[in-house]
C-alpha positions in Angstrom: 104.7 -8.5 69.4 108.3 -9.1 67.9 110.1 -6.7 66.0 110.6 -9.0 63.2 106.9 -9.3 62.7 106.2 -6.6 60.2 109.1 -8.0 58.1 107.5 -11.4 58.1 104.2 -10.2 57.6 105.1 -7.7 54.4 107.2 -10.7 53.1 104.4 -13.2 53.5 101.7 -11.1 51.8 104.0 -10.0 48.6 105.2 -13.8 48.1 101.8 -15.4 48.9 100.3 -13.4 46.1 103.0 -13.9 43.5 103.5 -17.5 44.2 99.4 -18.0 43.9 99.6 -16.3 40.4 102.0 -19.1 39.3 100.4 -21.6 41.0 97.2 -20.9 39.2 99.1 -20.4 36.0 101.2 -23.5 36.0 98.7 -25.6 38.4 101.4 -26.0 41.1 98.8 -27.8 43.5 100.3 -29.4 46.8 97.0 -31.8 46.6 93.8 -31.9 44.7 90.2 -32.9 45.7 87.8 -35.2 43.8 84.5 -33.9 45.4 82.3 -36.5 43.6 84.1 -39.2 45.6 85.5 -37.2 48.4 89.0 -38.4 47.4 92.2 -36.2 48.2 95.4 -36.6 46.1 98.9 -35.5 46.1 99.7 -33.0 43.9 98.0 -32.5 40.4 96.5 -36.1 39.9 93.0 -36.2 38.6 90.4 -37.8 40.7 89.1 -41.2 39.9 85.5 -39.8 39.1 84.0 -36.2 38.6 85.8 -33.1 38.4 88.8 -32.3 40.2 89.3 -29.2 42.6 92.9 -27.9 42.5 92.1 -24.6 44.5 92.9 -25.9 47.9 95.9 -27.1 46.9 97.1 -23.5 45.2 96.4 -22.1 48.7 98.3 -24.5 50.4 101.4 -24.3 48.0 101.2 -20.4 48.3 101.0 -20.5 52.2 104.1 -22.9 52.4 106.2 -21.0 50.1 105.3 -17.6 51.9 105.7 -18.9 55.2 109.1 -19.9 54.4 110.2 -16.6 52.7 108.7 -14.9 55.6 110.9 -16.9 58.0 113.9 -16.4 55.8 113.3 -12.6 55.9 113.2 -12.8 59.7 116.6 -14.1 60.1 118.2 -11.6 57.9 120.3 -8.9 59.7 118.0 -6.1 61.1 119.3 -3.5 58.7 118.4 -5.3 55.8 115.0 -6.6 57.0 114.5 -2.8 57.7 114.8 -2.0 53.8 111.8 -4.2 52.9 109.1 -1.7 51.5 105.9 -2.1 53.7 103.8 -1.1 50.5 105.0 -4.4 49.0 102.2 -5.9 51.2 99.3 -4.3 49.1 101.3 -3.7 45.9 102.1 -7.1 44.9 98.8 -8.5 46.1 96.9 -5.8 43.6 99.2 -6.8 40.8 98.5 -10.2 41.0 94.9 -9.8 41.3 95.5 -8.0 38.0 97.4 -10.6 36.7 95.0 -13.4 37.4 92.2 -11.4 36.1 94.0 -11.3 32.8 94.8 -15.0 33.1 91.1 -15.7 33.5 89.8 -13.2 31.0 89.4 -16.0 28.5 86.7 -17.6 30.6 84.7 -14.4 30.4 85.1 -13.5 26.6 84.0 -16.8 25.1 
């Protein structure tokens, strides 16, 4: 295993969770899926019939952004990469879960 993997993993986990919150909040889906007609569309265009699922697109958007940030963190000089706090790998996702819970609380309190 490379010495840079911990830097990549911590950065990926933190950035993925943060970007996923904004993807859900602002509907930044890389693609959309209409299950009623089996239709895949680019970005957030609605399906021609039935409901549209954006969840897969939110995951792809978050994964691409997190991978780019993780790779960028790996090319930083070694002394900067070591300064990334390992607890970000769990702290940022926990905060994102709480924020998404608050974001979706309107669905639970109607």
